[in-house]
C-alpha positions in Angstrom: 0.0 0.0 0.0 2.9 2.4 0.7 4.8 1.5 -2.4 7.1 -1.1 -0.8 7.3 -4.6 -2.3 8.2 -6.2 -5.5 7.2 -3.2 -7.7 7.8 -0.1 -5.7 7.8 2.2 -8.8 4.5 0.7 -10.2 2.5 3.5 -11.9 5.1 6.2 -11.1 7.1 6.1 -14.4 4.1 6.2 -16.7 4.6 9.9 -17.4 8.2 9.2 -18.4 7.2 6.4 -20.7 4.5 8.6 -22.2 7.0 11.5 -22.7 9.5 9.1 -24.3 6.9 7.7 -26.6 5.9 11.2 -27.7 9.6 12.0 -28.3 10.1 8.9 -30.4 7.0 9.6 -32.4 8.1 13.2 -33.1 11.6 12.0 -34.1 10.0 9.5 -36.5 7.9 12.3 -38.1 11.0 14.5 -38.5 12.8 11.6 -40.2 9.9 11.1 -42.6 9.8 14.8 -43.5 13.5 15.0 -44.5 13.7 14.6 -48.2 16.5 15.8 -50.3 15.9 18.7 -52.6 16.7 16.7 -55.7 14.2 14.0 -54.8 11.5 16.5 -54.0 12.1 18.3 -57.4 11.9 15.0 -59.3 8.7 14.1 -57.6 7.2 17.4 -58.4 8.2 17.2 -62.0 6.7 13.7 -62.4 3.6 14.6 -60.5 4.1 12.2 -57.7 3.5 14.7 -54.9 -0.3 14.7 -55.3 -0.7 14.1 -51.6 -0.7 17.9 -50.9 -3.7 18.5 -53.2 -5.8 15.7 -51.7 -5.2 16.8 -48.2 -6.8 20.3 -48.7 -10.2 20.9 -47.4 -12.9 21.5 -50.0 -13.7 25.2 -50.6 -17.3 24.5 -51.7 -20.2 22.1 -51.4 -21.0 20.2 -54.5 -24.8 20.3 -55.1 -24.7 18.2 -58.3 -25.5 14.8 -56.8 -28.2 16.3 -54.6 -29.9 18.1 -57.5 -29.7 14.9 -59.6 -31.4 12.8 -56.8 -34.0 15.6 -56.2 -34.9 15.6 -59.9 -35.3 11.9 -59.9 -37.5 12.1 -56.8 -39.8 14.7 -58.4 -40.2 12.6 -61.6 -41.5 9.6 -59.5 -45.2 9.2 -59.0 -46.9 10.2 -55.7 -47.0 6.7 -54.3 -43.3 6.2 -54.8 -42.5 9.6 -53.2 -44.7 8.8 -50.2 -43.0 5.4 -49.8 -39.5 7.1 -50.0 -40.5 9.7 -47.4 -41.8 7.0 -45.0 -38.5 5.0 -45.5 -36.4 8.1 -44.7 -38.4 8.8 -41.6 -37.9 5.2 -40.4 -34.2 5.1 -41.1 
């Protein structure tokens, strides 16, 4: 109860382990980021650095799929639209 026994440091070094794990993770990220200038230039020329473009947040909301579905919904007959509305409410 007072910390004496087989494992006197049980639970006391978890912060040190956590800090060490964070340090290792940061070091791994830094290693991954280091790329020579020549390799980076070659990737850019060949178009292999597309990762940057896909990671960006979209600047707008695409209404095309919604409008297409809405037009299809309106072209259905009344019974079908009623059935679709009921299904949407249930799920």
